[in-house]
Each structure stands twice: as C-alpha cells, then as structure tokens.
C-alpha positions as CSV (number, residue, x, y, z in Angstrom):
1,M,106.4,72.1,122.7
2,R,107.6,72.9,119.2
3,N,109.0,76.3,118.4
4,Y,108.2,78.2,115.2
5,E,109.3,81.4,113.6
6,I,106.8,83.0,111.2
7,M,107.6,86.0,109.0
8,F,105.0,87.5,106.8
9,I,104.9,90.6,104.6
10,V,101.7,92.7,104.3
11,K,101.2,94.7,101.1
12,P,102.1,98.4,101.5
13,T,99.0,99.9,99.8
14,L,96.9,99.3,103.0
15,A,96.4,102.1,105.6
16,E,98.5,101.8,108.8
17,E,95.4,100.8,110.8
18,E,94.5,98.1,108.2
19,I,98.0,96.7,108.4
20,R,97.8,96.4,112.2
21,K,94.4,94.8,111.9
22,V,95.8,92.2,109.5
23,A,98.7,91.4,111.9
24,E,96.3,91.2,114.9
25,N,94.0,88.8,113.0
26,F,96.9,86.5,112.2
27,E,98.0,86.6,115.8
28,K,94.5,85.7,116.9
29,I,94.4,82.8,114.5
30,L,97.5,81.3,116.2
31,T,96.3,81.8,119.7
32,S,92.8,80.6,119.0
33,K,94.2,77.2,117.8
34,G,96.3,76.8,120.9
35,A,99.7,78.3,120.0
36,K,101.5,80.6,122.5
37,I,103.1,83.7,121.0
38,T,106.5,84.2,122.7
39,N,107.5,87.2,120.6
40,F,105.7,89.5,118.2
41,K,107.8,92.1,116.3
42,E,106.6,94.7,113.8
43,M,109.7,95.3,111.7
44,G,108.1,98.1,109.6
45,Q,108.2,98.9,105.9
46,R,111.2,97.6,104.0
47,E,112.2,97.3,100.4
48,L,111.9,93.8,99.0
49,A,114.9,92.1,97.5
50,Y,112.8,91.5,94.3
51,E,109.4,92.4,93.2
52,I,106.6,90.2,94.6
53,K,103.1,90.5,93.1
54,K,104.0,93.9,91.6
55,F,105.1,95.3,95.0
56,K,108.6,96.7,95.6
57,N,108.2,97.0,99.4
58,G,106.0,95.7,102.2
59,Y,105.4,95.7,106.0
60,Y,107.3,92.9,107.7
61,F,106.2,91.1,110.8
62,L,108.0,88.4,112.8
63,I,106.2,86.0,115.2
64,N,107.8,83.4,117.4
65,A,105.3,80.9,118.7
66,E,105.2,77.6,120.6
67,A,102.6,74.9,119.9
68,D,102.0,71.4,121.1
69,N,100.8,70.3,117.6
70,D,100.9,71.9,114.2
71,E,97.2,72.7,113.9
72,A,97.6,76.4,114.6
73,I,100.6,76.6,112.2
74,K,98.7,74.8,109.4
75,E,95.7,77.1,109.8
76,F,98.0,80.2,109.7
77,D,99.6,78.8,106.5
78,R,96.2,78.1,104.9
79,L,94.8,81.6,105.7
80,A,98.0,83.4,104.7
81,L,97.8,81.8,101.3
82,I,94.2,82.8,100.9
83,S,94.6,86.3,102.2
84,G,95.0,89.1,99.6
85,D,96.7,91.3,102.1
86,V,99.7,89.0,102.7
87,I,102.1,89.0,99.8
88,R,104.6,86.5,101.2
89,H,105.0,84.4,104.4
90,L,107.6,81.9,105.7
91,I,107.1,79.4,108.5
92,T,110.3,77.9,110.0
93,K,110.3,75.1,112.7
94,I,113.1,75.9,115.1
95,E,114.9,72.7,116.2
96,D,116.2,72.7,119.8
C-alpha cells in the first residue's frame, strides 16, 4: 500500500452546502477507484498566502489515503485540474 496526503482548496464563493458537496465528490472519486480514506479533515476557511485565481481565501480540505496503485490518485488529479470549484490542490506521496 502507498500512502498519500492530498490537500485541496475550494473557492470561497460557493455556499456551505456546495463546498461540502465538492469535498464529498472528490472523496467518492478516490474510493470508487480503490483508494482507502484513512483521514478526512475539513480545515475550514483560511486566508491564502498569496492570491490564487483572484481569490484571497479558500476552504481547505486534507485527505490521507492508501492505495495499491496510483489510478485513484491520477483520477483525482485529473478531475481537480478540470474542476472550476478547486482553486489549488497538492498530492504528496508519503514514504514509509
């Protein structure tokens, strides 16, 4: 099993319900492709260090996941890049 840490920032102009729906959809993307979510943390709205896509703050989410292969991670990455609701994401492979 490979361990991954995924952080993504959702744009702050969405309603609270829409923000949760975006996070749930990305969680489902990972689990549907065989990844196991070990930790899901909503970190709330925070100020960005610098302006990203004309936003000065965003809603942060942190996911720790385990996967046998990188198929789920690649799909998450692909869809996060396409999504207009995610302003930034970072996927880190955790070495044991």
